[in-house]
C-alpha positions, 0 to 999 in steps of 0.5 A: 507528517507536519503538524499542520497536515495532521491538524488538517487531516483530523479536522476533515475526518481524514485521519484519526489517532490510534494511541500515539500513532496517527492513522487513516480514518476508517472511512478514508481507509475503506474508500482507498481500499475500495478504489484500489480494488476496483482499479486493480480488477479493471486493469492489466497495468498497475502503474499510477494505481497508488496515486489514483486510489489515494486521490479518489479515496480522499475525494470521496471523504473530503467535503469541498469548501474552506480548505487552506492550500498550505495545510492541504500540501503538508497533509499530502506531503506525509500521506504515504507514510500515514498509509504505511503506518495504517496498513502495517499492523494489518500486514504484520498480522497476515505475515506480509510485513514486520515492524523495525522501529518506525518502519515496516519491511517485507516479512521474511516468510513472505520474502522467502515464499515470493522468491521461491514461488514466482515465475521469472520472465526475461526483462529484455523480451517482456518488460511490461509483462514482467512488471504486470506479472510481478504485481499479480504474483505479489497480489496473489501471495498477499491474498493467500496470506490474508485468507490464512492469517487475517481473513477479516482484512481480505478487503484490503488485499489490493491496498496491501499489494500496492504497499508491498509493491511500493516497498514499505518505505524503501525496505532493505528486504524489498523485492525489486524487479531485479530479484524477479527477473532472469537477468542475462 
């Protein structure tokens, strides 16, 4: 994130420092997680939930007033990576993702379980069902791993599922729709 975005986030209570890392403030993280939880439980479709959860979470925390557009733009430009940076340690503890340098990727145990245990619909016959089912399978596995390895973070299951679905910043171990479907 650009330094102006970090300054904006720190001054408005959206970010905090965790050692050398910049992460979401606990208030913002809880609001984004709560919004993701409500949106996922309410709907069958998962498209746009990431953007909605982040937008509503920020609206609940950010006090309207003297906000400079340039700082706000630089804050939003790097926000996805800050969310991944914040959720990464939680995902590591639950064996969902692991860190490789600055980035997080799907953890090998998670990847193997997901590849082995999922139901694979046929894409040409059931495209929207395939996306919905892939997300639900990912979400179910994440909840199971959180219960087993990190029960104190179960409230973040929906946000972790969205991070996994979004690929932990383009991971080489990313499960794609092609991995999920029967092709041919």
